[in-house]
N, C-alpha and C positions, 0 to 999 in steps of 0.2 A: 295693225295696218291702218293707215291713215287715208281720210278722203282727199282727193286732189283739189284743195280749196285755192291754191295758187296757180298762176300761170307764168311762164317765162317773160323776161322784160323786153326781148329782142328776137326777131325771126331767126330761123336756122334753116339753111339749105342743105338738102339732102339728095342723095343719088341713089337710085335702084338700078342694079345691073343684070341683064341677061346675057349669057355668054356660054360657049362650049369649051369645057375643059378636055384634056387628054387622059384617058384612064390610067391611073398609075404613075403619071408624070408630075410628081409634086414640084420639083425645080421648074419645069417648063410652065406649069399652071401658075406658080409664083410670079414668074416673068409676065404672064398674060395678065395676072391680076394687078401687077404694078402699073402696066400701060393703062389699064381701065381706070386704076385710081387716079393716075395723072390726068387722064381726060376728064374725069370728074371734078378734079380740083381746078382745071382750067375753066370749067363751066359754073364754077363758084361754090361747089359743094364742100361741105365742112364734114359731113358724115356720108360714107359710101357703104352700101350693102350688097355684098356679093352671094352667089348661091350657095345652098346646102352642099356640103362635102366638096366644095369647088377645088381645093388644092389637090386632091386625089382623084376627084370626079366620082359621081354616084354611080358605080359599076359594081355590083356586088360580086360577079365572079373575079374580078382583079383584087377587090379588097379582101376576098377569101383566100385567094392564092398567094398573096404577097403582103401579109400584115405589116412586116417589118419595113418594107420599102414605101408602104402607102401611109403609115402613121407618123405624126409628129409627137414627140416626148414632151410631157409637161412634168415640171418639177413639183414638189410638194406644196407650193403655193401657187401653182398653175402657170408659172413663167414658161416660155417656149424659147429655146435658144437655137433651134434647127438652122443651120446656115443656108438651107435651101431657100428660107424665106427671106434672106438678105435683100433681094430686090425690091420685095414688097415693103419691107421696113423702110428703105430708103425712099421709096415713092411716098409713103405716108408722111415721112419726115419732111421730105423737100415741099410737098404739096399743102402741108399744113393740115392734113386730112386724117379723121379717125376712121379706120376700115373695119368692117365686120366682114369676116370671111369664114366659110365652112371648111371643117378638116375633121379627119379621124385623129383623136387625140388618145395617146397612150399614157396613163396615170401611173405613178410610181407604185401602187397597189396591184398593178396589173390591168385594172380595168380599161377597156376601150370604148370610148364614147363619141357620139356625133356631136362635134363641138362647134360653137361659134367662137372663133378667135377674135380678140379685139386688138388691132394694131393701133396704138395711139400716136398723137402727133409728134412724139418724141422718138417713135419708131420702136417702142418696146411691144412685143407680143406676149399675149397671155390668154389662157382659156377664160372667156367671159361667161359662158354658159354652155351647159350639157344638155342636149335634148332629152326631155322628160318622157314624152310620149312616143314609144317606138312603134314603127308601122310594119306590120306583117314580119317578113323575114328579117328585118332589121334586127331582131331580137336574137338571132343565131349569130350575129357578129358583134353586137354591141351591148354594153350595158346602159341602162336608163340613168339620167341624171337625177339628183335627189333634192334639187332646190331651184326656185326661180331666181332670176338676176334682173337688175337695173343698171343701165349705163348712163352715167352722168356726163353730159357734154355742155359746157357752159351752164346755163341754169335749166337746161332741158333734161327731164328724166324719161329715158327710153327703156320701156320693157323689152326683154329679149325672148324670142320664141323661135323654134326651127320647124318649119313645114307642119307636120301632123300635130304639134301643139297647138297651131291655130285653128284646128278643127273642133276644139274643145272650149266652149265659151268660158269655163271657169279659168282657163290659162290666161286669157287676155283680162279678165275681170280681176284676177289676183294683181296683175301689173297695174291696172288702174286704181284699185284700192290702196296700192302702195305708193299712189301719187303719179303714176306714168302719164306723160303728155302724148307719147307716142309709143308705137310697138313695131320692133324691128324683126322680120321674119325672113331669113334666108331659107330657100325651099328647093325642092326638086319634084315638080308635078310632071307627070308622064303624059305624053299625047293621048287624047281621049278624055282627058279630066277637066276640060276647059270650064264647063259650068261650076263645078265644085271650086276650082282655083279662082274663078271670078266672083263667087258668092261668099265663101268663108271670110276673107279678109275685109271686104266691105262691110260684112255684118260685125266682125270684131270691132271696127272703127265706130259704127253707129251704136252697138251695144254698150261701148264704154267712152263715147264722145272724146275719141283720141285719134290722132293721126296714125296710119299704118303704112309702113314701108315694106313691100312684098317684093323679094327677088327670086329669080328662078333660073334654072338651067335651060338650054335650049339646044336642039340638035341632038346628034348621036344616032345610034343605030338600034332599030327595034330588038328585044323588047324594052331597051333602055333609051328611048327617045323622048326628049323632054319638049315641052310646049311654050316656053317663054312667057309672054303676057305679064311680064314684071309690071308693077304698078305702085303708085302712091295714092293714098285715099286721104280725104279730108275728114274732120271728126263727124260728119254726118254720112259718111260712106260713099260720098261722091268722088270719081275718078278725077284726080289732078293731072295725071300722065299714066299712060299704058304703052307698053310695048306690043309689038305684033306677035304672033304665034311662031314666028321664025326669025333668025338672023340676031346678030349681036346688036346691043342697045345700051347706052347709059342715059338713064331718064333722070331729070333733074326737077325738083320742085322746091319751093320756100314754104316752110311751115310757119304760118302766121299766128302769133299769140292771140291777137285780137279775134281771129275766127275761132280759135279754141275757147276764148272766154265767152263769145256770144253763143256758141253752141251750147256750152254747159249751162249757160243762164236759161236759154230756152227749153233745152231738153235735160232735165235735172234728174235722170234715171239714178246716177250714182248716188246722189244726196238723198233721194226718195226710197231707195231700196230698203226693204224690212229686214230685221236681223236674221230671220228664219223664213225666208221668202218660200211661200206656197205652203207653210205648215202652221198648224196641224191640218190634216186633210179628212174630209168626209166623203164616204162612198155612198152611193145610192143607185137605186135601179130606175131604169127609164121604161 
């Protein structure tokens, strides 16, 4: 792993989306995602992050009942040719946007993962990352991913995480030590989790002096009702933009390389970390 000694040469405008997908309707949700990507592109975004499992919706009863209808198939190198994604591919290509969108991915070896699909500016779709930290009953439906991933856009390095991954400081730290300037986290936070939603991703930004783009589902019906609050954080964990707890939103902010450089100069935790932080330990009685 390498320390992030360099910063990008130019700003990057990004969008974080909160929206309500329809459970099981991959084709319809792809059309919705395409419209949101176009909106983001019109606002100047060059990277757009949509919520976890957006293409099928985060609705475990539907995902359990219809895996064939809710999954997208990936080939051995992770490419996704599902025609239901054609509207989204076209929108990314026409808007000149790289989109990150959540999906249930079926791999050639039979594994089913919670995936972040990357739709690039050429309209090509591939599995960019498979969620490593599965939450609760997700383990009954999905297999965990086995590796981290970094998305390269222009000269920005963007680490990828999905929802519960961001609750583990080590996950964001691994991205930062690989040189990430930002951390993209499509998520699905349920109503009632607002405190944790707003704390985790600000903390990952400050922990690692990197931008964080957090997207989230919104709406739905209890117990699968989601709480929005999509946000973009600066490298000190301060909110650049945040959505409300309800309603669709496309939130746009520009990631400033000068702000990144200044923060890392003033707050040098990444450079100052010890090889074996906190070890060895001594126990004592009080």
